[in-house]
PyMOL Python script that loads the backbone (N, CA, C, O; Angstrom):
from pymol import cmd

cmd.read_pdbstr("""\
ATOM      1  N   MET A   1      -2.500   7.664   0.707  1.00  0.00           N
ATOM      2  CA  MET A   1      -1.519   6.834  -0.084  1.00  0.00           C
ATOM      3  C   MET A   1      -2.008   6.689  -1.527  1.00  0.00           C
ATOM      4  O   MET A   1      -1.274   6.978  -2.472  1.00  0.00           O
ATOM      5  N   ASP A   2      -3.261   6.236  -1.685  1.00  0.00           N
ATOM      6  CA  ASP A   2      -3.793   6.040  -3.051  1.00  0.00           C
ATOM      7  C   ASP A   2      -3.708   7.298  -3.859  1.00  0.00           C
ATOM      8  O   ASP A   2      -3.306   7.265  -5.022  1.00  0.00           O
ATOM      9  N   ARG A   3      -4.094   8.459  -3.241  1.00  0.00           N
ATOM     10  CA  ARG A   3      -4.104   9.696  -3.971  1.00  0.00           C
ATOM     11  C   ARG A   3      -2.701  10.037  -4.424  1.00  0.00           C
ATOM     12  O   ARG A   3      -2.546  10.490  -5.558  1.00  0.00           O
ATOM     13  N   VAL A   4      -1.676   9.852  -3.624  1.00  0.00           N
ATOM     14  CA  VAL A   4      -0.312  10.108  -4.019  1.00  0.00           C
ATOM     15  C   VAL A   4       0.121   9.222  -5.160  1.00  0.00           C
ATOM     16  O   VAL A   4       0.713   9.682  -6.137  1.00  0.00           O
ATOM     17  N   LEU A   5      -0.190   7.903  -5.021  1.00  0.00           N
ATOM     18  CA  LEU A   5       0.228   6.957  -6.053  1.00  0.00           C
ATOM     19  C   LEU A   5      -0.479   7.294  -7.383  1.00  0.00           C
ATOM     20  O   LEU A   5       0.140   7.278  -8.447  1.00  0.00           O
ATOM     21  N   HIS A   6      -1.762   7.594  -7.302  1.00  0.00           N
ATOM     22  CA  HIS A   6      -2.497   7.912  -8.529  1.00  0.00           C
ATOM     23  C   HIS A   6      -2.033   9.227  -9.100  1.00  0.00           C
ATOM     24  O   HIS A   6      -1.953   9.403 -10.316  1.00  0.00           O
ATOM     25  N   GLY A   7      -1.725  10.157  -8.205  1.00  0.00           N
ATOM     26  CA  GLY A   7      -1.279  11.491  -8.649  1.00  0.00           C
ATOM     27  C   GLY A   7       0.048  11.430  -9.385  1.00  0.00           C
ATOM     28  O   GLY A   7       0.254  12.138 -10.370  1.00  0.00           O
ATOM     29  N   ARG A   8       0.949  10.579  -8.902  1.00  0.00           N
ATOM     30  CA  ARG A   8       2.269  10.498  -9.525  1.00  0.00           C
ATOM     31  C   ARG A   8       2.253   9.463 -10.675  1.00  0.00           C
ATOM     32  O   ARG A   8       2.046   8.268 -10.466  1.00  0.00           O
ATOM     33  N   THR A   9       2.472   9.963 -11.847  1.00  0.00           N
ATOM     34  CA  THR A   9       2.466   9.058 -13.052  1.00  0.00           C
ATOM     35  C   THR A   9       3.764   8.240 -13.087  1.00  0.00           C
ATOM     36  O   THR A   9       3.833   7.168 -13.688  1.00  0.00           O
ATOM     37  N   GLY A  10       4.790   8.788 -12.418  1.00  0.00           N
ATOM     38  CA  GLY A  10       6.140   8.148 -12.467  1.00  0.00           C
ATOM     39  C   GLY A  10       6.129   6.826 -11.672  1.00  0.00           C
ATOM     40  O   GLY A  10       7.013   5.990 -11.858  1.00  0.00           O
ATOM     41  N   VAL A  11       5.132   6.635 -10.791  1.00  0.00           N
ATOM     42  CA  VAL A  11       5.121   5.393 -10.003  1.00  0.00           C
ATOM     43  C   VAL A  11       4.621   4.241 -10.888  1.00  0.00           C
ATOM     44  O   VAL A  11       3.505   4.271 -11.405  1.00  0.00           O
ATOM     45  N   SER A  12       5.473   3.240 -11.042  1.00  0.00           N
ATOM     46  CA  SER A  12       5.091   2.131 -11.874  1.00  0.00           C
ATOM     47  C   SER A  12       4.140   1.213 -11.170  1.00  0.00           C
ATOM     48  O   SER A  12       4.033   1.252  -9.944  1.00  0.00           O
ATOM     49  N   GLU A  13       3.436   0.379 -11.921  1.00  0.00           N
ATOM     50  CA  GLU A  13       2.419  -0.527 -11.298  1.00  0.00           C
ATOM     51  C   GLU A  13       3.103  -1.487 -10.371  1.00  0.00           C
ATOM     52  O   GLU A  13       2.522  -1.909  -9.371  1.00  0.00           O
ATOM     53  N   ALA A  14       4.370  -1.854 -10.692  1.00  0.00           N
ATOM     54  CA  ALA A  14       5.055  -2.788  -9.799  1.00  0.00           C
ATOM     55  C   ALA A  14       5.208  -2.197  -8.432  1.00  0.00           C
ATOM     56  O   ALA A  14       5.009  -2.887  -7.432  1.00  0.00           O
ATOM     57  N   SER A  15       5.557  -0.934  -8.363  1.00  0.00           N
ATOM     58  CA  SER A  15       5.723  -0.235  -7.108  1.00  0.00           C
ATOM     59  C   SER A  15       4.360  -0.221  -6.333  1.00  0.00           C
ATOM     60  O   SER A  15       4.294  -0.430  -5.122  1.00  0.00           O
ATOM     61  N   ARG A  16       3.310   0.034  -7.108  1.00  0.00           N
ATOM     62  CA  ARG A  16       1.972   0.058  -6.458  1.00  0.00           C
ATOM     63  C   ARG A  16       1.647  -1.288  -5.895  1.00  0.00           C
ATOM     64  O   ARG A  16       1.155  -1.395  -4.771  1.00  0.00           O
ATOM     65  N   LYS A  17       1.919  -2.332  -6.667  1.00  0.00           N
ATOM     66  CA  LYS A  17       1.619  -3.686  -6.172  1.00  0.00           C
ATOM     67  C   LYS A  17       2.421  -4.004  -4.928  1.00  0.00           C
ATOM     68  O   LYS A  17       1.923  -4.649  -4.006  1.00  0.00           O
ATOM     69  N   ARG A  18       3.665  -3.551  -4.904  1.00  0.00           N
ATOM     70  CA  ARG A  18       4.511  -3.778  -3.735  1.00  0.00           C
ATOM     71  C   ARG A  18       3.906  -3.124  -2.513  1.00  0.00           C
ATOM     72  O   ARG A  18       3.829  -3.713  -1.435  1.00  0.00           O
ATOM     73  N   VAL A  19       3.468  -1.855  -2.716  1.00  0.00           N
ATOM     74  CA  VAL A  19       2.850  -1.123  -1.607  1.00  0.00           C
ATOM     75  C   VAL A  19       1.603  -1.864  -1.156  1.00  0.00           C
ATOM     76  O   VAL A  19       1.385  -2.025   0.045  1.00  0.00           O
ATOM     77  N   GLU A  20       0.780  -2.318  -2.093  1.00  0.00           N
ATOM     78  CA  GLU A  20      -0.431  -3.050  -1.713  1.00  0.00           C
ATOM     79  C   GLU A  20      -0.094  -4.301  -0.915  1.00  0.00           C
ATOM     80  O   GLU A  20      -0.766  -4.604   0.071  1.00  0.00           O
ATOM     81  N   GLU A  21       0.916  -5.014  -1.319  1.00  0.00           N
ATOM     82  CA  GLU A  21       1.313  -6.237  -0.611  1.00  0.00           C
ATOM     83  C   GLU A  21       1.749  -5.882   0.783  1.00  0.00           C
ATOM     84  O   GLU A  21       1.377  -6.556   1.744  1.00  0.00           O
ATOM     85  N   ILE A  22       2.567  -4.784   0.914  1.00  0.00           N
ATOM     86  CA  ILE A  22       3.001  -4.416   2.243  1.00  0.00           C
ATOM     87  C   ILE A  22       1.809  -3.983   3.128  1.00  0.00           C
ATOM     88  O   ILE A  22       1.767  -4.290   4.319  1.00  0.00           O
ATOM     89  N   LEU A  23       0.874  -3.288   2.540  1.00  0.00           N
ATOM     90  CA  LEU A  23      -0.334  -2.884   3.294  1.00  0.00           C
ATOM     91  C   LEU A  23      -1.092  -4.064   3.766  1.00  0.00           C
ATOM     92  O   LEU A  23      -1.559  -4.110   4.905  1.00  0.00           O
ATOM     93  N   LYS A  24      -1.224  -5.043   2.881  1.00  0.00           N
ATOM     94  CA  LYS A  24      -1.956  -6.282   3.215  1.00  0.00           C
ATOM     95  C   LYS A  24      -1.222  -7.038   4.335  1.00  0.00           C
ATOM     96  O   LYS A  24      -1.859  -7.579   5.239  1.00  0.00           O
ATOM     97  N   THR A  25       0.124  -7.073   4.273  1.00  0.00           N
ATOM     98  CA  THR A  25       0.911  -7.766   5.255  1.00  0.00           C
ATOM     99  C   THR A  25       0.832  -7.066   6.603  1.00  0.00           C
ATOM    100  O   THR A  25       0.717  -7.726   7.636  1.00  0.00           O
ATOM    101  N   THR A  26       0.890  -5.775   6.604  1.00  0.00           N
ATOM    102  CA  THR A  26       0.863  -5.011   7.858  1.00  0.00           C
ATOM    103  C   THR A  26      -0.558  -4.889   8.380  1.00  0.00           C
ATOM    104  O   THR A  26      -0.803  -4.957   9.585  1.00  0.00           O
ATOM    105  N   GLY A  27      -1.489  -4.710   7.453  1.00  0.00           N
ATOM    106  CA  GLY A  27      -2.889  -4.480   7.828  1.00  0.00           C
ATOM    107  C   GLY A  27      -3.646  -5.797   8.051  1.00  0.00           C
ATOM    108  O   GLY A  27      -4.834  -5.779   8.373  1.00  0.00           O
TER     109      GLY A  27
END
""", "prot")
cmd.dss("prot")
cmd.show_as("cartoon", "prot")
cmd.util.cbc("prot")
cmd.orient("prot")
């Protein structure tokens, strides 16, 4: 997941934070 997010410059930080929150909620 991290590699894909870091690899894609089009992904905004907001989207990354959302993913992190989801991962924290599910994990």
